FISELO-947810 format. One record per residue (C-alpha): residue number from 1; residue in three letters; x negated, z negated, y negated. Coordinates in Angstrom, 2 decimals. Each point is the difference from the previous one (the first is absolute). Layout:
<rs>
<r seq="NUM" type="ala" east="X" up="Z" north="Y"/>
...
</rs>
This chain:
<rs>
<r seq="1" type="met" east="-246.13" up="8.81" north="-102.21"/>
<r seq="2" type="thr" east="0.11" up="-2.80" north="3.00"/>
<r seq="3" type="cys" east="2.50" up="1.32" north="1.53"/>
<r seq="4" type="lys" east="-1.27" up="3.74" north="-0.20"/>
<r seq="5" type="phe" east="-3.29" up="-1.29" north="1.50"/>
<r seq="6" type="leu" east="2.33" up="-1.83" north="3.26"/>
<r seq="7" type="thr" east="1.74" up="3.69" north="0.19"/>
<r seq="8" type="asn" east="-3.02" up="1.54" north="0.39"/>
<r seq="9" type="ala" east="-1.37" up="-2.88" north="2.30"/>
<r seq="10" type="glu" east="2.76" up="0.81" north="2.33"/>
<r seq="11" type="met" east="-0.11" up="3.62" north="0.02"/>
<r seq="12" type="cys" east="-3.55" up="0.04" north="1.35"/>
<r seq="13" type="phe" east="1.38" up="-2.83" north="2.62"/>
<r seq="14" type="ser" east="2.71" up="2.76" north="0.93"/>
<r seq="15" type="glu" east="-1.76" up="2.55" north="0.46"/>
<r seq="16" type="arg" east="-3.27" up="-1.70" north="1.69"/>
<r seq="17" type="met" east="2.60" up="-1.33" north="2.85"/>
<r seq="18" type="leu" east="1.57" up="3.39" north="-0.06"/>
<r seq="19" type="phe" east="-3.58" up="1.49" north="0.99"/>
<r seq="20" type="glu" east="-0.59" up="-2.75" north="2.24"/>
<r seq="21" type="thr" east="3.04" up="0.41" north="2.31"/>
<r seq="22" type="thr" east="-0.07" up="3.75" north="-0.32"/>
<r seq="23" type="phe" east="-3.84" up="-0.39" north="1.03"/>
<r seq="24" type="thr" east="0.50" up="-2.44" north="2.78"/>
<r seq="25" type="gly" east="2.92" up="1.83" north="1.03"/>
<r seq="26" type="cys" east="-1.82" up="3.65" north="0.48"/>
<r seq="27" type="ile" east="-3.03" up="-2.44" north="2.22"/>
<r seq="28" type="gln" east="2.50" up="-1.11" north="2.03"/>
<r seq="29" type="val" east="1.50" up="3.70" north="0.89"/>
<r seq="30" type="ala" east="-3.43" up="1.16" north="0.38"/>
<r seq="31" type="met" east="-0.81" up="-2.89" north="2.35"/>
<r seq="32" type="lys" east="3.23" up="0.68" north="1.61"/>
<r seq="33" type="ile" east="-1.01" up="3.56" north="0.51"/>
<r seq="34" type="ala" east="-3.46" up="-0.93" north="1.21"/>
<r seq="35" type="val" east="1.13" up="-2.31" north="2.75"/>
<r seq="36" type="gln" east="0.84" up="1.54" north="2.96"/>
<r seq="37" type="phe" east="1.30" up="-2.55" north="2.89"/>
<r seq="38" type="val" east="-0.62" up="0.61" north="3.84"/>
<r seq="39" type="tyr" east="1.96" up="-1.58" north="2.26"/>
<r seq="40" type="ile" east="-1.65" up="-1.01" north="2.89"/>
<r seq="41" type="ser" east="1.16" up="-1.07" north="3.56"/>
<r seq="42" type="gly" east="-2.35" up="-2.64" north="2.46"/>
<r seq="43" type="gly" east="-1.34" up="-0.60" north="-3.76"/>
<r seq="44" type="thr" east="-1.15" up="-3.66" north="1.54"/>
<r seq="45" type="gly" east="-1.80" up="1.14" north="2.87"/>
<r seq="46" type="phe" east="-3.76" up="0.53" north="0.39"/>
<r seq="47" type="ile" east="0.26" up="3.84" north="-1.26"/>
<r seq="48" type="gly" east="2.76" up="-0.47" north="-2.68"/>
<r seq="49" type="ser" east="-1.17" up="-3.21" north="-1.90"/>
<r seq="50" type="ala" east="-3.77" up="1.94" north="-0.28"/>
<r seq="51" type="leu" east="2.02" up="2.72" north="-1.62"/>
<r seq="52" type="val" east="2.44" up="-2.03" north="-1.88"/>
<r seq="53" type="his" east="-3.47" up="-1.48" north="-1.56"/>
<r seq="54" type="gln" east="-1.25" up="3.72" north="-0.68"/>
<r seq="55" type="leu" east="2.46" up="0.73" north="-1.61"/>
<r seq="56" type="arg" east="0.11" up="-2.35" north="-2.89"/>
<r seq="57" type="phe" east="-2.82" up="1.43" north="-1.21"/>
<r seq="58" type="thr" east="1.35" up="3.50" north="-0.68"/>
<r seq="59" type="lys" east="3.18" up="1.18" north="-1.48"/>
<r seq="60" type="phe" east="2.21" up="-0.71" north="2.36"/>
<r seq="61" type="lys" east="1.76" up="-2.78" north="0.84"/>
<r seq="62" type="pro" east="0.91" up="-1.37" north="3.31"/>
<r seq="63" type="val" east="3.19" up="-1.60" north="1.19"/>
<r seq="64" type="val" east="-0.16" up="-1.33" north="3.70"/>
<r seq="65" type="ile" east="3.23" up="0.40" north="2.15"/>
<r seq="66" type="ser" east="0.48" up="-2.45" north="2.19"/>
<r seq="67" type="arg" east="2.72" up="-2.15" north="2.12"/>
<r seq="68" type="lys" east="0.53" up="-2.58" north="-2.86"/>
<r seq="69" type="gln" east="-0.94" up="-0.40" north="-2.98"/>
<r seq="70" type="ser" east="-3.11" up="-1.91" north="-0.39"/>
<r seq="71" type="phe" east="-1.15" up="0.92" north="-3.14"/>
<r seq="72" type="pro" east="0.80" up="1.36" north="-3.09"/>
<r seq="73" type="thr" east="-1.13" up="3.65" north="0.43"/>
<r seq="74" type="thr" east="1.67" up="0.32" north="3.57"/>
<r seq="75" type="leu" east="3.11" up="2.11" north="0.77"/>
<r seq="76" type="thr" east="2.16" up="-1.14" north="3.10"/>
<r seq="77" type="trp" east="1.09" up="2.62" north="3.13"/>
<r seq="78" type="asp" east="3.39" up="-1.21" north="-0.94"/>
<r seq="79" type="glu" east="-0.57" up="0.93" north="-3.72"/>
<r seq="80" type="ile" east="-1.05" up="3.35" north="1.02"/>
<r seq="81" type="lys" east="2.77" up="1.13" north="2.44"/>
<r seq="82" type="arg" east="2.50" up="-1.47" north="-2.53"/>
<r seq="83" type="asn" east="-1.41" up="1.56" north="-3.13"/>
<r seq="84" type="gly" east="-2.17" up="2.70" north="1.16"/>
<r seq="85" type="leu" east="-3.16" up="0.76" north="-1.41"/>
<r seq="86" type="pro" east="-0.92" up="-0.99" north="-3.34"/>
<r seq="87" type="ser" east="0.23" up="2.66" north="-3.09"/>
<r seq="88" type="asp" east="-3.54" up="-0.95" north="-0.87"/>
<r seq="89" type="cys" east="-1.54" up="0.62" north="3.46"/>
<r seq="90" type="his" east="-2.90" up="2.24" north="-0.33"/>
<r seq="91" type="gly" east="-1.43" up="-0.45" north="3.46"/>
<r seq="92" type="ile" east="0.58" up="-1.62" north="3.42"/>
<r seq="93" type="val" east="-2.66" up="-1.12" north="2.25"/>
<r seq="94" type="asn" east="1.50" up="-1.05" north="3.69"/>
<r seq="95" type="leu" east="-2.70" up="-2.16" north="1.57"/>
<r seq="96" type="ala" east="3.10" up="-2.18" north="1.93"/>
<r seq="97" type="gly" east="-0.28" up="-0.71" north="3.67"/>
<r seq="98" type="ala" east="-0.81" up="-3.05" north="2.47"/>
<r seq="99" type="thr" east="-4.11" up="-0.22" north="0.66"/>
<r seq="100" type="ile" east="-1.32" up="1.76" north="2.63"/>
<r seq="101" type="gly" east="-3.47" up="-1.89" north="0.47"/>
<r seq="102" type="asp" east="1.05" up="-3.67" north="-0.22"/>
<r seq="103" type="val" east="-0.67" up="-1.16" north="3.68"/>
<r seq="104" type="lys" east="1.74" up="-2.97" north="-1.33"/>
<r seq="105" type="lys" east="3.33" up="2.21" north="0.90"/>
<r seq="106" type="arg" east="0.08" up="0.65" north="3.79"/>
<r seq="107" type="trp" east="0.25" up="3.78" north="0.82"/>
<r seq="108" type="thr" east="3.63" up="-0.33" north="1.74"/>
<r seq="109" type="glu" east="2.83" up="2.72" north="-0.16"/>
<r seq="110" type="lys" east="1.89" up="-1.87" north="-2.54"/>
<r seq="111" type="tyr" east="-2.82" up="-0.35" north="-2.14"/>
<r seq="112" type="lys" east="-1.21" up="3.46" north="0.54"/>
<r seq="113" type="gln" east="4.18" up="1.07" north="-0.88"/>
<r seq="114" type="glu" east="-0.84" up="-2.06" north="-3.30"/>
<r seq="115" type="val" east="-3.28" up="1.84" north="-0.79"/>
<r seq="116" type="cys" east="2.35" up="3.10" north="0.18"/>
<r seq="117" type="gln" east="3.06" up="-0.95" north="-1.90"/>
<r seq="118" type="ser" east="-1.50" up="-1.28" north="-2.56"/>
<r seq="119" type="arg" east="-2.16" up="2.95" north="-1.20"/>
<r seq="120" type="ile" east="2.59" up="2.57" north="0.91"/>
<r seq="121" type="glu" east="3.22" up="-2.09" north="-1.76"/>
<r seq="122" type="thr" east="-1.62" up="-0.31" north="-3.27"/>
<r seq="123" type="thr" east="-1.26" up="2.94" north="-0.30"/>
<r seq="124" type="ser" east="2.87" up="2.27" north="1.03"/>
<r seq="125" type="leu" east="2.39" up="-2.08" north="-2.63"/>
<r seq="126" type="leu" east="-2.72" up="0.75" north="-2.64"/>
<r seq="127" type="ala" east="0.16" up="3.70" north="1.30"/>
<r seq="128" type="gln" east="3.97" up="0.17" north="-0.55"/>
<r seq="129" type="leu" east="-0.16" up="-2.26" north="-3.22"/>
<r seq="130" type="leu" east="-2.56" up="2.83" north="-1.13"/>
<r seq="131" type="lys" east="2.04" up="3.05" north="0.79"/>
<r seq="132" type="asn" east="3.25" up="-1.11" north="-2.20"/>
<r seq="133" type="glu" east="-2.26" up="-0.19" north="-3.09"/>
<r seq="134" type="gln" east="-0.47" up="3.09" north="-2.26"/>
<r seq="135" type="lys" east="-2.99" up="-1.23" north="-2.42"/>
<r seq="136" type="asn" east="-1.70" up="-2.93" north="1.39"/>
<r seq="137" type="pro" east="-2.19" up="-1.33" north="1.64"/>
<r seq="138" type="lys" east="-2.46" up="2.85" north="-0.27"/>
<r seq="139" type="val" east="-2.29" up="-1.14" north="3.15"/>
<r seq="140" type="phe" east="0.90" up="-1.46" north="3.36"/>
<r seq="141" type="ile" east="-3.47" up="-1.04" north="1.79"/>
<r seq="142" type="thr" east="0.71" up="-1.58" north="3.71"/>
<r seq="143" type="ala" east="-2.64" up="-1.29" north="2.43"/>
<r seq="144" type="ser" east="-0.53" up="1.38" north="3.26"/>
<r seq="145" type="gly" east="-2.84" up="-0.43" north="2.34"/>
<r seq="146" type="ile" east="-2.77" up="1.86" north="1.69"/>
<r seq="147" type="gly" east="1.59" up="-1.41" north="3.66"/>
<r seq="148" type="tyr" east="1.90" up="3.77" north="-1.14"/>
<r seq="149" type="tyr" east="-3.13" up="1.66" north="1.45"/>
<r seq="150" type="pro" east="-1.01" up="-0.11" north="3.51"/>
<r seq="151" type="pro" east="-2.75" up="-2.17" north="1.19"/>
<r seq="152" type="gly" east="-3.26" up="1.59" north="1.07"/>
<r seq="153" type="arg" east="-3.81" up="-0.02" north="-0.83"/>
<r seq="154" type="ser" east="-0.82" up="3.94" north="-0.29"/>
<r seq="155" type="glu" east="3.06" up="1.46" north="-2.03"/>
<r seq="156" type="ile" east="0.18" up="-0.66" north="-3.85"/>
<r seq="157" type="phe" east="3.09" up="-0.01" north="-1.82"/>
<r seq="158" type="thr" east="0.45" up="0.65" north="-3.69"/>
<r seq="159" type="glu" east="3.42" up="0.19" north="-1.47"/>
<r seq="160" type="asn" east="0.39" up="3.65" north="0.48"/>
<r seq="161" type="ser" east="-0.58" up="-0.21" north="3.87"/>
<r seq="162" type="glu" east="2.86" up="0.84" north="2.29"/>
<r seq="163" type="val" east="0.67" up="-2.72" north="2.05"/>
<r seq="164" type="asn" east="2.11" up="0.07" north="3.20"/>
<r seq="165" type="cys" east="0.83" up="-4.08" north="-0.42"/>
<r seq="166" type="ser" east="-0.22" up="-1.57" north="3.35"/>
<r seq="167" type="asn" east="2.98" up="-2.64" north="1.15"/>
<r seq="168" type="asp" east="-2.20" up="-3.01" north="0.12"/>
<r seq="169" type="tyr" east="1.70" up="-2.58" north="-3.00"/>
<r seq="170" type="phe" east="-1.75" up="-0.04" north="-2.91"/>
<r seq="171" type="ser" east="-0.21" up="3.82" north="0.00"/>
<r seq="172" type="lys" east="4.06" up="-0.01" north="0.62"/>
<r seq="173" type="leu" east="0.14" up="-2.45" north="-2.37"/>
<r seq="174" type="cys" east="-1.92" up="1.73" north="-3.12"/>
<r seq="175" type="gln" east="1.71" up="3.10" north="1.08"/>
<r seq="176" type="gln" east="3.68" up="-1.93" north="-0.53"/>
<r seq="177" type="trp" east="-1.17" up="-1.63" north="-3.29"/>
<r seq="178" type="glu" east="-1.15" up="3.35" north="-1.74"/>
<r seq="179" type="ile" east="3.23" up="1.90" north="1.06"/>
<r seq="180" type="ala" east="2.02" up="-3.23" north="-1.64"/>
<r seq="181" type="gly" east="-0.99" up="0.90" north="-3.19"/>
<r seq="182" type="asp" east="0.49" up="3.48" north="0.03"/>
<r seq="183" type="leu" east="1.37" up="1.16" north="-3.77"/>
<r seq="184" type="gly" east="0.75" up="3.84" north="1.21"/>
<r seq="185" type="glu" east="-1.20" up="3.25" north="-1.12"/>
<r seq="186" type="lys" east="1.83" up="-0.12" north="-3.29"/>
<r seq="187" type="thr" east="-0.78" up="-3.95" north="-0.90"/>
<r seq="188" type="ile" east="-1.20" up="-0.04" north="-3.92"/>
<r seq="189" type="his" east="-2.07" up="-3.05" north="0.99"/>
<r seq="190" type="arg" east="-3.37" up="0.31" north="0.58"/>
<r seq="191" type="arg" east="-1.41" up="-1.72" north="3.56"/>
<r seq="192" type="val" east="-3.01" up="-1.06" north="1.32"/>
<r seq="193" type="ile" east="-0.42" up="-1.31" north="3.48"/>
<r seq="194" type="val" east="-3.46" up="-2.45" north="0.19"/>
<r seq="195" type="arg" east="-0.98" up="-0.31" north="3.70"/>
<r seq="196" type="ile" east="-2.04" up="-3.12" north="-0.08"/>
<r seq="197" type="gly" east="-2.89" up="-1.11" north="1.97"/>
<r seq="198" type="leu" east="-1.44" up="-3.41" north="1.28"/>
<r seq="199" type="val" east="0.00" up="-1.70" north="-3.13"/>
<r seq="200" type="leu" east="-2.85" up="-2.17" north="-0.83"/>
<r seq="201" type="gly" east="0.20" up="-2.78" north="-2.75"/>
<r seq="202" type="arg" east="-0.84" up="-3.73" north="-0.58"/>
<r seq="203" type="asn" east="3.86" up="-1.30" north="0.15"/>
<r seq="204" type="gly" east="1.32" up="1.78" north="2.76"/>
<r seq="205" type="gly" east="-0.01" up="2.82" north="2.40"/>
<r seq="206" type="ala" east="-2.77" up="0.19" north="2.90"/>
<r seq="207" type="ile" east="-2.39" up="-2.37" north="-1.59"/>
<r seq="208" type="arg" east="2.55" up="-2.58" north="-0.14"/>
<r seq="209" type="gln" east="0.39" up="0.04" north="3.58"/>
<r seq="210" type="met" east="-3.82" up="0.02" north="1.07"/>
<r seq="211" type="tyr" east="-2.23" up="-1.37" north="-3.30"/>
<r seq="212" type="leu" east="-0.02" up="-3.41" north="1.57"/>
<r seq="213" type="pro" east="-1.63" up="1.01" north="3.57"/>
<r seq="214" type="phe" east="-2.21" up="2.12" north="-1.94"/>
<r seq="215" type="trp" east="-0.79" up="-2.85" north="-2.23"/>
<r seq="216" type="leu" east="-0.80" up="-2.37" north="3.23"/>
<r seq="217" type="gly" east="-2.15" up="2.74" north="1.34"/>
<r seq="218" type="phe" east="2.08" up="0.65" north="2.62"/>
<r seq="219" type="gly" east="0.77" up="3.75" north="-1.25"/>
<r seq="220" type="gly" east="-0.23" up="3.14" north="2.26"/>
<r seq="221" type="arg" east="1.60" up="3.66" north="0.49"/>
<r seq="222" type="met" east="3.14" up="0.63" north="1.50"/>
<r seq="223" type="ala" east="-0.26" up="1.15" north="3.45"/>
<r seq="224" type="ser" east="-2.75" up="2.54" north="-0.02"/>
<r seq="225" type="gly" east="0.08" up="0.37" north="-3.72"/>
<r seq="226" type="glu" east="-0.44" up="4.18" north="0.37"/>
<r seq="227" type="gln" east="3.22" up="0.25" north="-1.07"/>
<r seq="228" type="pro" east="0.70" up="1.34" north="-3.71"/>
<r seq="229" type="phe" east="0.65" up="-2.49" north="-2.68"/>
<r seq="230" type="pro" east="1.98" up="1.67" north="-2.86"/>
<r seq="231" type="trp" east="0.11" up="-2.63" north="-2.91"/>
<r seq="232" type="ile" east="0.61" up="-0.20" north="-3.35"/>
<r seq="233" type="his" east="-0.89" up="-2.43" north="-2.73"/>
<r seq="234" type="ile" east="2.97" up="-2.05" north="-1.58"/>
<r seq="235" type="asp" east="-0.85" up="1.22" north="-3.61"/>
<r seq="236" type="asp" east="-0.50" up="3.45" north="1.16"/>
<r seq="237" type="leu" east="3.48" up="-0.38" north="1.80"/>
<r seq="238" type="val" east="1.53" up="-1.11" north="-3.13"/>
<r seq="239" type="gly" east="-1.72" up="2.57" north="-2.16"/>
<r seq="240" type="ile" east="1.97" up="3.00" north="1.90"/>
<r seq="241" type="phe" east="3.02" up="-1.93" north="-0.77"/>
<r seq="242" type="val" east="-0.72" up="0.38" north="-3.40"/>
<r seq="243" type="his" east="-1.49" up="3.42" north="0.04"/>
<r seq="244" type="ala" east="2.99" up="1.23" north="1.39"/>
<r seq="245" type="leu" east="2.48" up="-1.58" north="-2.45"/>
<r seq="246" type="met" east="-2.23" up="0.95" north="-2.86"/>
<r seq="247" type="asn" east="-0.19" up="3.70" north="1.04"/>
<r seq="248" type="ser" east="2.65" up="2.47" north="0.10"/>
<r seq="249" type="asn" east="-2.05" up="2.59" north="1.99"/>
<r seq="250" type="val" east="-0.14" up="-2.75" north="2.74"/>
<r seq="251" type="arg" east="2.87" up="0.57" north="2.70"/>
<r seq="252" type="gly" east="-0.13" up="0.50" north="3.50"/>
<r seq="253" type="ile" east="-2.34" up="-1.92" north="2.52"/>
<r seq="254" type="leu" east="-3.06" up="-1.97" north="-0.49"/>
<r seq="255" type="asn" east="-2.46" up="-1.96" north="2.75"/>
<r seq="256" type="ala" east="-0.81" up="-2.81" north="-1.66"/>
<r seq="257" type="val" east="-2.78" up="-0.55" north="2.18"/>
<r seq="258" type="ala" east="-3.77" up="-0.27" north="-1.30"/>
<r seq="259" type="pro" east="-2.13" up="3.48" north="0.20"/>
<r seq="260" type="ser" east="-2.85" up="-1.34" north="2.36"/>
<r seq="261" type="met" east="1.30" up="-0.11" north="3.33"/>
<r seq="262" type="ile" east="-1.33" up="-3.10" north="2.22"/>
<r seq="263" type="thr" east="0.08" up="-1.27" north="3.29"/>
<r seq="264" type="asn" east="0.74" up="-3.77" north="0.71"/>
<r seq="265" type="ala" east="-3.19" up="-0.96" north="0.81"/>
<r seq="266" type="glu" east="-1.17" up="1.30" north="-3.23"/>
<r seq="267" type="phe" east="2.85" up="-2.16" north="-1.98"/>
<r seq="268" type="thr" east="-1.26" up="-3.10" north="2.23"/>
<r seq="269" type="lys" east="-3.37" up="0.30" north="-0.90"/>
<r seq="270" type="ala" east="0.90" up="0.59" north="-3.95"/>
<r seq="271" type="phe" east="2.14" up="-3.56" north="0.39"/>
<r seq="272" type="gly" east="-2.64" up="-1.54" north="2.09"/>
<r seq="273" type="asn" east="-2.92" up="1.15" north="-2.56"/>
<r seq="274" type="ala" east="2.32" up="-1.06" north="-3.56"/>
<r seq="275" type="leu" east="0.36" up="-3.38" north="1.30"/>
<r seq="276" type="his" east="-3.87" up="-0.19" north="1.45"/>
<r seq="277" type="arg" east="1.81" up="-0.52" north="3.54"/>
<r seq="278" type="pro" east="-1.00" up="1.35" north="3.48"/>
<r seq="279" type="thr" east="2.97" up="1.57" north="1.60"/>
<r seq="280" type="leu" east="-0.91" up="-0.26" north="3.71"/>
<r seq="281" type="phe" east="3.24" up="-0.75" north="1.47"/>
<r seq="282" type="pro" east="2.06" up="3.48" north="0.81"/>
<r seq="283" type="val" east="3.73" up="-1.18" north="0.38"/>
<r seq="284" type="pro" east="0.73" up="1.88" north="3.37"/>
<r seq="285" type="glu" east="3.41" up="1.80" north="0.63"/>
<r seq="286" type="phe" east="2.19" up="-2.75" north="1.61"/>
<r seq="287" type="ala" east="-0.52" up="-2.53" north="-2.61"/>
<r seq="288" type="leu" east="1.67" up="2.60" north="-2.68"/>
<r seq="289" type="asn" east="2.32" up="0.88" north="2.47"/>
<r seq="290" type="phe" east="0.82" up="-3.58" north="0.08"/>
<r seq="291" type="ala" east="-0.10" up="-0.93" north="-3.61"/>
<r seq="292" type="phe" east="1.70" up="3.30" north="-1.37"/>
<r seq="293" type="gly" east="1.87" up="1.32" north="2.74"/>
<r seq="294" type="lys" east="-0.23" up="3.52" north="1.18"/>
<r seq="295" type="glu" east="0.85" up="2.14" north="-1.81"/>
<r seq="296" type="arg" east="-1.46" up="-1.57" north="-3.09"/>
<r seq="297" type="ala" east="-3.30" up="-0.50" north="1.75"/>
<r seq="298" type="glu" east="0.11" up="3.64" north="0.70"/>
<r seq="299" type="met" east="0.23" up="0.36" north="-3.58"/>
<r seq="300" type="leu" east="-3.83" up="-1.44" north="-0.06"/>
<r seq="301" type="ile" east="-1.22" up="1.22" north="2.89"/>
<r seq="302" type="gln" east="0.26" up="3.64" north="-0.16"/>
<r seq="303" type="gly" east="0.26" up="0.77" north="-4.03"/>
<r seq="304" type="gln" east="0.25" up="3.33" north="-1.73"/>
<r seq="305" type="lys" east="-2.19" up="2.34" north="-1.69"/>
<r seq="306" type="val" east="1.69" up="0.62" north="-3.55"/>
<r seq="307" type="lys" east="-1.49" up="1.11" north="-3.38"/>
<r seq="308" type="pro" east="1.39" up="-0.01" north="-3.44"/>
<r seq="309" type="gln" east="0.06" up="3.66" north="-0.45"/>
<r seq="310" type="arg" east="3.38" up="0.07" north="-2.53"/>
<r seq="311" type="thr" east="-0.95" up="-3.11" north="-1.68"/>
<r seq="312" type="ile" east="-3.20" up="1.47" north="-1.21"/>
<r seq="313" type="glu" east="0.79" up="3.23" north="-1.11"/>
<r seq="314" type="ser" east="2.85" up="-1.81" north="-1.89"/>
<r seq="315" type="gly" east="-2.78" up="-1.63" north="-2.13"/>
<r seq="316" type="tyr" east="-0.07" up="-3.27" north="1.25"/>
<r seq="317" type="lys" east="-3.78" up="-1.66" north="0.24"/>
<r seq="318" type="phe" east="-0.76" up="-2.36" north="2.74"/>
<r seq="319" type="lys" east="-1.54" up="-3.66" north="-1.43"/>
<r seq="320" type="tyr" east="-1.39" up="-0.99" north="3.37"/>
<r seq="321" type="thr" east="-1.00" up="3.35" north="2.12"/>
<r seq="322" type="asn" east="-2.98" up="-2.40" north="2.02"/>
<r seq="323" type="ile" east="1.84" up="-2.56" north="2.70"/>
<r seq="324" type="tyr" east="-3.54" up="-2.30" north="-1.26"/>
<r seq="325" type="asp" east="0.95" up="-0.15" north="-3.73"/>
<r seq="326" type="ala" east="3.70" up="-0.47" north="0.66"/>
<r seq="327" type="met" east="-0.71" up="-3.09" north="2.24"/>
<r seq="328" type="lys" east="-2.60" up="-1.62" north="-2.77"/>
<r seq="329" type="gln" east="2.78" up="0.45" north="-2.35"/>
<r seq="330" type="ile" east="2.42" up="-1.93" north="1.97"/>
<r seq="331" type="ile" east="-2.38" up="-2.70" north="0.95"/>
<r seq="332" type="leu" east="-1.26" up="-0.33" north="-3.31"/>
<r seq="333" type="val" east="3.92" up="-0.65" north="-0.77"/>
<r seq="334" type="leu" east="-0.32" up="-2.86" north="2.59"/>
<r seq="335" type="leu" east="-3.22" up="-1.16" north="-1.46"/>
<r seq="336" type="glu" east="1.60" up="-0.37" north="-3.33"/>
<r seq="337" type="asp" east="3.04" up="-2.00" north="1.31"/>
<r seq="338" type="val" east="-2.86" up="-2.14" north="1.48"/>
<r seq="339" type="lys" east="-1.32" up="-0.59" north="-3.48"/>
<r seq="340" type="asn" east="3.27" up="-0.87" north="-1.27"/>
<r seq="341" type="asn" east="0.86" up="-2.40" north="2.77"/>
<r seq="342" type="ala" east="3.28" up="2.06" north="0.99"/>
<r seq="343" type="pro" east="2.22" up="-1.04" north="2.29"/>
<r seq="344" type="leu" east="0.12" up="1.50" north="3.08"/>
<r seq="345" type="asp" east="3.62" up="0.78" north="0.01"/>
<r seq="346" type="gln" east="0.39" up="1.96" north="3.28"/>
<r seq="347" type="pro" east="-0.29" up="-0.55" north="3.63"/>
<r seq="348" type="val" east="-3.62" up="0.87" north="0.93"/>
<r seq="349" type="phe" east="0.34" up="0.50" north="3.96"/>
<r seq="350" type="gln" east="3.03" up="0.87" north="1.79"/>
<r seq="351" type="leu" east="1.05" up="0.98" north="3.84"/>
<r seq="352" type="pro" east="3.80" up="0.35" north="1.40"/>
<r seq="353" type="gly" east="1.24" up="-3.26" north="0.11"/>
<r seq="354" type="leu" east="-2.72" up="-1.93" north="-1.98"/>
<r seq="355" type="val" east="-0.68" up="-0.39" north="-3.49"/>
<r seq="356" type="ile" east="-3.08" up="-1.21" north="-1.46"/>
<r seq="357" type="glu" east="0.14" up="-0.95" north="-3.48"/>
<r seq="358" type="trp" east="-2.82" up="-2.39" north="-2.01"/>
<r seq="359" type="leu" east="1.97" up="-2.66" north="-1.91"/>
<r seq="360" type="his" east="-1.32" up="-1.03" north="-3.51"/>
<r seq="361" type="val" east="-3.36" up="2.18" north="0.71"/>
<r seq="362" type="ser" east="-1.36" up="1.97" north="-2.35"/>
<r seq="363" type="val" east="-2.10" up="3.21" north="0.67"/>
<r seq="364" type="arg" east="-2.48" up="-1.53" north="-1.39"/>
<r seq="365" type="asp" east="0.38" up="-2.85" north="2.43"/>
<r seq="366" type="leu" east="0.30" up="2.77" north="2.95"/>
<r seq="367" type="ala" east="-3.25" up="1.27" north="-1.13"/>
<r seq="368" type="arg" east="-1.71" up="-3.53" north="-0.19"/>
<r seq="369" type="phe" east="1.69" up="-0.45" north="3.61"/>
<r seq="370" type="gln" east="-1.56" up="3.32" north="1.50"/>
<r seq="371" type="leu" east="-3.45" up="-1.42" north="-1.60"/>
<r seq="372" type="gly" east="0.77" up="-3.54" north="2.05"/>
<r seq="373" type="asn" east="0.34" up="-1.94" north="-3.99"/>
<r seq="374" type="met" east="3.19" up="-0.95" north="0.27"/>
<r seq="375" type="pro" east="1.44" up="-3.36" north="0.82"/>
<r seq="376" type="val" east="1.56" up="-0.88" north="3.39"/>
<r seq="377" type="lys" east="3.29" up="-1.17" north="-1.36"/>
<r seq="378" type="gln" east="0.91" up="2.71" north="-2.04"/>
<r seq="379" type="arg" east="-0.24" up="2.12" north="3.09"/>
<r seq="380" type="ile" east="3.31" up="0.12" north="0.71"/>
<r seq="381" type="leu" east="2.74" up="2.94" north="2.03"/>
<r seq="382" type="arg" east="3.06" up="0.57" north="-0.24"/>
<r seq="383" type="ile" east="1.90" up="1.68" north="2.99"/>
<r seq="384" type="pro" east="3.78" up="0.62" north="-0.03"/>
<r seq="385" type="ser" east="1.62" up="0.68" north="2.92"/>
<r seq="386" type="ile" east="1.79" up="3.05" north="0.12"/>
<r seq="387" type="thr" east="3.12" up="-0.94" north="1.41"/>
<r seq="388" type="ser" east="0.36" up="-3.09" north="-2.33"/>
<r seq="389" type="asp" east="0.64" up="-0.77" north="-3.67"/>
<r seq="390" type="lys" east="-2.25" up="-2.99" north="0.54"/>
<r seq="391" type="gln" east="-3.95" up="0.01" north="-0.59"/>
<r seq="392" type="thr" east="-2.54" up="-1.85" north="1.71"/>
<r seq="393" type="val" east="-3.14" up="-0.94" north="-1.79"/>
<r seq="394" type="val" east="-3.30" up="-0.34" north="2.69"/>
<r seq="395" type="ser" east="-3.49" up="-0.84" north="-0.99"/>
<r seq="396" type="ser" east="-2.94" up="1.66" north="-0.17"/>
<r seq="397" type="ser" east="-1.30" up="0.02" north="3.29"/>
<r seq="398" type="thr" east="2.16" up="2.89" north="0.59"/>
<r seq="399" type="ser" east="-2.38" up="2.84" north="1.24"/>
<r seq="400" type="leu" east="0.66" up="3.26" north="-1.92"/>
</rs>
């Protein structure tokens, strides 16, 4: 009797284990089918890191393509060149490229060549690999810029506009960048080109270069301020990339700019309004030319009027269409950093040959400094020489 009971128990246990093993296997298979891997080049930059963060809340699993294996979800360029694209790759987003707007980088012929090559070579490599793939990835999304359109204050450009591209540096760059990603007419892969405007966000882009002067009350329009300012909030830019990944009907060119067209003076006013600061100090053209270099300065001084017609028609709904709402949200994030006493881990004021950083000073301390409540002994600046790795520490008596 006892022996029979044990046999039945063993049978029940075996059946239960078989059920659990089968059930677990089904779950794993379902998860493998549900998860779609998206490979992102330039995934550690301002835009790329925001996209990687957002994709974690979707059905996609982001994998960063980088020069070196920095963390587990990284694929190196050497591995791609050696082994090709992984078979589980659903989509590729190419954001690789040397930074254009960083004033720490002198706008020399050498750096201009680096900006161009870093975009075209990576895009061309990925396009060539895609041409050899017969199934995956399903979608190839490449970045471009609104510099593709000629500057001007009257004509409005959409994705459908026929453009006689000018001969300036940024127009040529965008043309070559887009051509490098061409997959041919018979391709089975969906191609999307995102022409990006001036990106606004707390952790990079235009705000990173400008927020300290504005915070200190020294902000102002650039040149006349009448030039178009084709902007987009970082959340909307990331949203457009996710929208293009998720919707199989989206293909071709998408303009990543907010629907509302504003001038530089209107942006300046919105920035000052969000910070409760005056904007009485315009930046003259010669200062922009000195800080950014002639071609980068012209991009800011001239501007383009661009509308996201096809982006809206594709079904994307913008979260931020009003510059005042966008700037208030960005400053709200900044105030959260102040509340949480988050460290200020980025340079806050930069000029060619001179980078001034706060040492051991939090965002809260920066606010206290503005209000005059910060102890003098904490006001320490670091000025690294552009020609030497050695850094000189100077006292707070140095004027900004």
